[in-house]
C-alpha positions in Angstrom: -64.2 78.6 10.2 -64.4 74.9 10.8 -62.2 73.9 13.7 -62.8 70.2 14.0 -61.0 68.9 11.0 -57.6 67.3 10.7 -55.1 67.4 7.9 -53.2 64.2 7.1 -51.2 62.7 4.2 -53.3 61.1 1.6 -53.1 57.4 0.8 -53.9 55.8 -2.6 -56.7 54.0 -0.7 -58.4 57.4 -0.4 -59.0 57.5 -4.1 -62.7 56.7 -4.1 -63.5 59.4 -1.4 -61.3 62.0 -3.0 -62.7 61.2 -6.5 -66.2 61.8 -5.1 -65.1 65.4 -4.2 -63.4 65.9 -7.6 -66.1 64.5 -9.8 -68.5 67.5 -9.7 -65.6 69.8 -10.6 -64.9 67.8 -13.8 -68.6 67.2 -14.7 -70.0 70.6 -14.0 -67.4 73.3 -13.9 -64.3 74.6 -15.7 -62.4 74.6 -12.4 -60.8 71.4 -13.8 -60.1 71.2 -17.5 -60.4 67.4 -17.4 -63.3 66.4 -19.7 -63.7 62.8 -18.4 -63.7 61.8 -14.8 -60.6 59.6 -14.1 -61.1 56.1 -12.9 -60.5 55.2 -9.3 -57.4 53.4 -10.3 -56.0 56.3 -12.3 -56.8 58.6 -9.3 -55.0 56.3 -6.9 -51.9 56.3 -9.3 -52.0 60.2 -9.2 -52.0 60.2 -5.5 -49.1 57.7 -5.3 -47.0 59.7 -7.8 -47.6 63.0 -6.0 -46.8 61.5 -2.6 -43.5 60.1 -3.9 -42.1 63.5 -4.8 -44.3 66.5 -3.8 -47.1 65.8 -1.5 -50.9 65.2 -1.3 -52.9 66.2 1.8 -56.4 65.4 2.9 -58.7 67.3 5.2 -61.1 65.2 7.2 -64.1 66.1 9.2 -65.8 63.5 11.4 -63.6 60.9 9.7 -64.6 61.8 6.2 -62.5 63.5 3.6 -63.9 67.0 2.8 -61.0 68.4 0.7 -57.5 67.8 -0.6 -54.5 69.6 -1.9 -51.6 68.3 -3.8 -48.5 69.3 -5.8 -47.1 68.1 -9.1 -44.4 68.9 -11.6 -44.7 72.4 -13.0 -42.8 71.3 -16.1 -40.9 68.1 -16.8 -37.6 69.7 -17.8 -34.8 69.5 -15.2 -34.4 73.3 -14.8 -37.9 73.4 -13.3 -37.3 70.9 -10.6 -37.4 73.5 -7.8 -40.9 74.5 -8.8 -44.2 72.7 -8.2 -47.7 73.3 -9.4 -50.4 73.2 -6.7 -54.1 72.4 -6.7 -56.8 72.1 -4.1 -60.4 70.8 -4.2 -62.9 71.2 -1.3 -66.4 69.7 -1.0 -68.7 72.6 -1.7 -70.5 72.0 1.7 -67.2 73.0 3.3 -66.3 76.1 1.3 -65.5 79.2 3.4 -64.7 77.1 6.5 -60.9 77.5 6.2 -60.4 74.0 4.8 -58.7 75.1 1.6 -56.6 77.6 3.4 -55.4 75.1 6.0 -54.7 72.5 3.3 -52.8 74.9 1.1 -50.7 76.3 4.0 -49.7 72.8 5.1 -48.8 71.8 1.5 -46.7 75.0 1.0 -44.8 74.3 4.2 -44.2 70.7 3.1 -43.0 71.8 -0.3 -40.6 74.3 1.3 -39.3 71.6 3.7 -38.6 69.4 0.7 -36.5 72.1 -1.0 -38.9 73.6 -3.5 -38.5 77.3 -4.1 -41.6 78.2 -6.0 -45.3 77.2 -6.0 -47.4 77.9 -9.1 -51.1 77.6 -9.6 -53.3 78.0 -12.7 -56.9 79.2 -12.1 -59.5 78.8 -14.8 -61.5 82.1 -15.0 -63.7 83.3 -13.6 -63.1 81.9 -10.1 -63.1 84.6 -7.5 -63.0 82.1 -4.6 -59.8 80.5 -5.8 -58.2 83.9 -6.6 -59.0 85.1 -3.0 -57.6 82.0 -1.5 -54.3 82.3 -3.4 -54.0 86.0 -2.6 -54.5 85.2 1.2 -51.7 82.7 1.0 -49.2 85.1 -0.6 -49.5 84.2 -4.3 -49.2 86.9 -6.9 -50.8 86.9 -10.3 -48.1 86.7 -13.0 -50.3 86.6 -16.1 -53.3 85.2 -18.0 -53.2 82.7 -20.7 -56.0 83.7 -23.0 -58.4 81.1 -24.4 -56.1 78.1 -23.7 -58.8 75.6 -22.5 -61.9 74.5 -24.3 -64.7 72.9 -22.2 -68.5 73.0 -22.5 -68.2 74.4 -26.0 -66.4 77.6 -24.9 -62.8 78.8 -24.7 -61.5 79.7 -21.2 -58.7 81.9 -19.9 -56.3 80.7 -17.1 -54.8 83.1 -14.6 -51.4 82.0 -13.4 -50.2 82.7 -9.8 -46.8 82.3 -8.2 -45.5 82.2 -4.6 -41.9 82.0 -3.4 -41.3 79.3 -0.8 -37.8 80.6 0.1 -39.1 82.4 3.1 -40.3 79.1 4.5 -37.2 77.0 4.3 -33.5 77.0 3.3 -33.1 76.6 -0.5 -31.8 73.2 -1.6 -32.4 70.6 -4.3 -35.8 68.9 -4.0 -35.3 65.4 -2.5 -31.9 66.2 -0.9 
């Protein structure tokens, strides 16, 4: 476990460094279902949007970002406003050092403090590392969407995971 990293809120100015972490996931894996790498400007806008309502955190080691986790809307309809979808990406050099776990734990606390009740995560299969991370953090598998994403000329399943945040904070409307 890596002990000399810090977790801090992201800033849109982090876009280039965080995009460097994300790019290999888009270009070489099905972990992300994006087909094209977003521009730095698009990525900065994503960070700003997430910061405004849910949260986006960065893990730094020796002053350099090595991972990030963020939340976004689970669905746009008003009835879903107490739920958030979560994601995390860690530089492969820092896998299995506790970075993803620390980022996710901090993000879940932040979401609970903001009044969110449920965190959800979609995991493209296969991805044993992400499944293990979500299990360790109290997520439960709630189902699998079969063949819902097509990337690299193949259909891929997505496993859906859910975690209650009620045990972390008093329920209230997000943003109150």
